[in-house]
N, C-alpha and C positions, 0 to 999 in steps of 0.2 A: 783565639777568637772568643773563647768563653768569657774571658775577663772583660772584653768590650761589651758583651751582652749583659754581664752583671752590672757594669757601670751604667749602661743605658737603662736597665731596670731600676737601679737606685736613683738615677736622675729623674725618671718619670715618677717614681714614688715620692721624691722630694717635691716635685712640682705639684702633684696631687695634694700632698700634705699642706703645702703653703697656700694653695687655693682654698682648701677647706678652712684653714686657720683665718685667712682673710675674710671669708664668708662669715665665720663665727664673730670676728671682731666687728665687721660691718653691722651684723645683727645686734651687737651690743652698743651701737652708736658711734663707732670709730669711723674715721675717714682714712682710707689707705693712701698714704703719700708716696710710698715707694715699696717695691718688692725686689728682692735679690740685689740689694745695693752692694756693689763690690768695690773694694779699695785695695791698694797694694798691701795693706796690713790686716785686712779682715773683711768679713761680709755680715750684713744685717739682712735677715730673711724678710722682715716686714717693718716698715716705719708707719705708725698709725697715730692719728690725732683724735682726741675726744675732749672737747672744750679746751682747757689749758694743759691737759695731760698729753705729752708727747712720748709715746712708747716705742722703744726699739725692741722688737719681738723676735725671739729665737723659736723656731719650730722644730720639734723633735718627734719623729715617728719611730717607734720601737715595738717589740713584741708585747710589752706591758708599759703602763704609764710610769711605773716606778723605774723601769730600765731607762726610759726617756729622761726622767729627772736626773738620774745618775750620770747620764751621758754629757751633761753640761759641766765641764771641768773648769777650774779656776783659770787655766790657760785660755780656754775658749771664751770665758767671760771677758778676759782682758782684750782679746782680739775683737770681740763685739763692741766693747767700749771704745777702742781705737777707731773702729769703723763709724761708730756713732759720732765721735768727735769730728771725723772727716765730713760726715753728712751735715753736721751743724755748721761747720766752717763754710760749706757751700750753700747753706740755707740760713743766713743770719736773721731772717725775719722770725725764726722760731727760737732764738736764743733765750727769750723771756719765758718760755714754757716750763712746766714742771716735768722734768726728765725722769723717765722710768725705764727699767729693763725688765720686760715681761717674758714669759715662756708660754707657748701653747704645746701641750703634750697630746699626742695621738697614738692610739693602739687599737688593734683589731678588737671589735666587739665591745669597745669602751667609748663612753662619751668623751669628746674633746675636753681637756682641762686647761683653763686659762689661769695662770698664776701671775697675779700682779706683783710687781716689785720682787721678782724671783731672786734677784741678786743686786748687790750694790758694788760700785767700783770707786 
């Protein structure tokens, strides 16, 4: 049962982190188009639009901002990119946008960090 409790805690922490990241992006002028977009090949935490810039955003919450940055592996980047391709295939009106892969890093007692163009695929 302890594992189920740990999973529930992690799930809630993830929801909280994504809500905070969405709020941060909204304050920066982004419009949130999707949250927790899941596909068979991967997941995108947030899809956000600001003018012509369409950002696929990964949210990481760790003990430190640096630990969050290191948690985004090349394998995870590829999974996010595949999920983004899936989203774009279902949203062809956005194909002409400037596509970006951003990251929002969250850590206790630290300001949220929004890294634009955190990785390229």
